[in-house]
C-alpha positions in Angstrom: 11.6 -0.4 2.0 10.3 3.2 2.4 8.5 4.9 -0.4 10.7 7.1 -2.6 8.2 9.8 -3.5 5.8 12.3 -1.9 2.0 11.8 -2.2 0.2 14.4 -4.3 -2.7 16.2 -2.7 -6.0 15.2 -4.2 -4.7 12.1 -5.8 -6.1 8.5 -5.3 -3.6 5.8 -4.3 -3.6 2.0 -3.9 -1.0 -0.7 -3.5 -0.5 -3.9 -5.5 1.6 -6.6 -3.9 4.3 -7.6 -6.4 5.9 -10.7 -5.0 7.8 -11.2 -1.8 7.3 -8.2 0.5 7.3 -5.4 -2.0 4.4 -3.3 -3.2 3.8 -1.1 -6.2 1.9 2.1 -5.4 -0.4 3.2 -8.2 -2.0 6.6 -8.4 -4.8 8.2 -10.4 -6.1 11.7 -10.4 -9.7 10.6 -11.0 -11.6 8.5 -8.4 -13.5 6.4 -11.0 -10.3 5.7 -12.9 -8.6 4.7 -9.7 -11.5 2.4 -8.7 -11.6 0.8 -12.2 -7.9 0.1 -12.2 -8.1 -1.3 -8.6 -10.9 -3.6 -9.7 -8.9 -4.8 -12.7 -6.0 -5.8 -10.5 -8.4 -7.6 -8.1 -10.0 -9.4 -11.1 -6.5 -10.6 -12.1 -6.1 -12.2 -8.7 -3.7 -9.6 -7.3 -3.5 -8.7 -3.7 -4.4 -5.0 -3.4 -4.8 -2.4 -0.7 -6.9 0.7 -1.3 -5.3 3.7 0.3 -7.7 6.4 -0.7 -7.3 10.1 -1.5 -4.4 12.0 -0.1 -5.5 15.3 1.5 -2.0 16.6 2.2 -1.8 15.1 5.7 -3.7 11.8 5.6 -5.7 9.5 3.4 -9.4 10.2 3.2 -12.1 8.2 1.3 -10.3 5.1 2.5 -13.2 2.7 2.2 -13.2 0.8 -1.1 -16.6 0.8 -2.8 -17.3 0.1 -6.5 -19.8 2.4 -8.1 -23.0 0.6 -9.1 
């Protein structure tokens, strides 16, 4: 199933697998908030995929790293 929205420039995105073959795409404006939420889903045992920051053409900052 194709996404039904446009990515926002400068927004951080990640996917959470939600049973079967569907994903929920979650966005946050702030990188630290996005990383914190991503980590919380991982801690719950969810399968997640970090997409990164949308620059208007592609995802950048695609490597998932937790701030120490």
